[in-house]
C-alpha positions as CSV (number, residue, x, y, z in Angstrom):
1,M,0.1,-0.1,-0.2
2,S,1.5,3.5,-1.0
3,R,2.1,6.0,1.5
4,F,1.3,8.6,-1.0
5,N,-2.1,9.6,-2.1
6,T,-2.1,9.2,-6.3
7,K,-5.8,10.5,-6.3
8,S,-6.0,13.5,-8.3
9,T,-7.3,16.2,-6.3
10,K,-9.7,19.0,-8.1
11,P,-9.6,22.7,-6.6
12,K,-12.9,23.3,-5.0
13,K,-15.1,25.8,-6.0
14,R,-15.1,27.2,-2.8
15,N,-11.4,27.6,-3.0
16,L,-11.9,29.6,-5.9
17,F,-14.4,31.6,-5.2
18,S,-12.3,32.8,-2.1
19,I,-9.6,33.7,-4.2
20,L,-11.5,35.8,-6.5
21,L,-13.2,37.6,-3.7
22,V,-9.8,38.5,-2.4
23,I,-8.4,39.8,-5.6
24,I,-11.5,42.2,-5.9
25,I,-11.3,43.1,-2.5
26,V,-7.7,44.0,-2.6
27,I,-8.3,46.0,-6.1
28,G,-11.3,47.8,-4.6
29,L,-8.9,49.1,-1.3
30,L,-6.1,50.1,-4.2
31,I,-8.4,52.1,-6.1
32,T,-10.1,53.6,-2.9
33,F,-7.3,54.7,-1.3
34,L,-4.8,55.3,-4.2
35,R,-7.0,57.3,-6.3
36,P,-4.7,57.7,-9.4
37,Q,-6.3,61.0,-10.4
38,S,-4.9,62.3,-7.0
39,L,-1.8,61.7,-7.9
40,F,-1.8,64.5,-10.7
41,E,-3.9,67.2,-8.4
42,K,-2.9,69.5,-6.0
43,D,-4.2,70.2,-2.6
44,L,-4.4,73.7,-2.9
45,A,-5.6,76.6,-0.4
46,E,-8.0,79.3,-0.7
47,I,-6.6,82.4,-2.2
48,E,-6.9,85.5,0.1
49,V,-5.2,88.2,-1.6
50,T,-5.1,89.4,-5.2
51,G,-2.1,91.0,-6.9
52,A,0.4,90.0,-4.7
53,P,2.4,86.7,-3.0
54,R,1.5,86.0,0.5
55,I,3.1,83.8,3.0
56,K,0.8,82.3,5.8
57,V,2.2,79.9,8.4
58,A,0.1,77.1,10.5
59,T,1.7,78.5,13.6
60,E,3.5,81.5,14.7
61,T,4.7,79.9,18.0
62,I,5.7,76.2,18.6
63,D,6.1,75.6,22.5
64,Y,7.7,72.0,23.4
65,G,7.7,72.7,27.1
66,N,9.4,70.5,29.2
67,V,11.8,68.0,27.2
68,N,14.0,65.3,28.9
69,L,17.9,65.3,27.5
70,G,18.2,63.0,24.5
71,E,14.8,63.3,23.1
72,V,14.3,64.2,19.7
73,V,11.7,66.9,18.6
74,Y,10.4,67.1,15.0
75,P,9.0,70.7,14.3
76,S,7.5,71.0,11.1
77,I,5.8,74.4,10.0
78,K,3.3,74.4,6.8
79,V,4.2,77.4,4.7
80,T,1.3,78.0,2.3
81,N,1.1,81.0,-0.2
82,V,-2.3,82.4,-0.1
83,G,-1.8,85.3,-2.8
84,D,-2.6,84.8,-6.4
85,Q,0.8,85.4,-7.5
86,I,4.1,83.1,-7.1
87,L,5.8,83.2,-3.9
88,E,9.6,83.0,-3.8
89,F,11.8,82.4,-1.0
90,K,14.7,84.7,-1.4
91,E,17.3,82.4,0.4
92,P,16.6,79.1,2.2
93,P,14.9,79.7,5.7
94,Y,17.2,80.0,8.7
95,I,17.3,79.9,12.3
96,E,18.5,82.7,14.8
97,L,19.4,81.7,18.4
98,Q,17.6,84.1,20.9
99,E,18.6,82.0,23.9
100,G,20.1,78.7,24.4
101,C,22.4,76.6,22.1
102,C,22.9,74.7,19.0
103,P,20.3,75.9,16.7
104,P,19.5,73.2,14.2
105,I,19.5,73.9,10.3
106,P,15.9,73.8,8.7
107,A,15.4,72.1,5.6
108,I,12.4,73.2,2.9
109,R,10.9,71.0,0.3
110,L,9.8,73.8,-2.1
111,M,11.4,77.7,-2.5
112,T,8.7,78.6,-5.1
113,L,5.0,78.5,-4.3
114,D,2.3,78.8,-6.8
115,P,-0.9,80.3,-5.6
116,G,-2.3,78.3,-3.2
117,E,0.4,75.6,-2.9
118,S,2.0,74.9,0.4
119,T,5.5,73.1,1.5
120,I,6.8,72.2,4.6
121,V,9.9,73.3,6.7
122,S,11.4,71.1,9.3
123,F,14.2,70.6,11.5
124,P,14.3,67.8,13.9
125,F,17.0,68.4,16.9
126,S,17.8,67.6,20.3
127,M,19.4,68.1,23.2
128,H,21.7,65.8,24.4
129,N,24.2,66.5,27.7
130,D,23.5,68.5,30.8
131,S,25.8,71.6,29.3
132,M,22.8,71.7,27.0
133,S,20.1,71.8,29.3
134,G,17.5,74.9,29.9
135,F,15.4,76.9,28.3
136,H,16.1,77.4,24.4
137,D,14.3,79.7,22.2
138,F,15.0,79.8,18.5
139,R,13.8,82.1,15.5
140,L,12.9,80.5,12.3
141,Y,13.1,83.0,9.4
142,L,11.6,82.6,6.6
143,P,12.6,85.3,3.9
144,T,10.5,85.7,0.7
145,N,8.7,88.0,-2.1
146,D,5.9,88.5,0.3
147,P,5.6,92.6,-0.1
148,T,3.8,92.8,3.2
149,E,5.9,90.4,5.4
150,P,9.2,89.9,3.5
151,E,10.2,88.0,6.6
152,K,8.1,86.1,8.2
153,V,9.3,84.8,11.8
154,V,8.2,81.8,13.7
155,T,9.0,81.0,17.4
156,I,10.1,77.8,18.8
157,L,10.6,77.1,22.5
158,S,11.7,74.4,24.4
159,N,12.8,73.8,28.0
160,W,15.4,70.9,28.0
161,I,15.8,69.1,31.5
162,P,17.8,66.1,32.8
């Protein structure tokens, strides 16, 4: 008597149905979440000013309060052009130290924003030893061609504790 089953087995209709159902669900989810047309559409902000570019930030102050030494904070500021003209950064955003030490170097995704377009300025940073503890006050400068506010300023505060 053979140890192996030599009968041919036909796939059950139930297994085929399950596989087709899974494929249909996966395709449906891909269409729902990826929406191919959204790859070509920009999520534009409402225009608030006509005849000029206008810089708008999501927040003008970020206060992290007490932060443990060795932790990393991740400031991320959304910058939007709410004018109907192109907003250009005259130079990359930079940080000026008001109090504390070790200002980070910000990174920006886009240096030119079409009307309604946004970008992100980010600069993760950390204080990691006792000599860096205490209050820190950074000012993020965003120099642009906005005629009413050519140098937008965002304040970043933190108090690093052991």
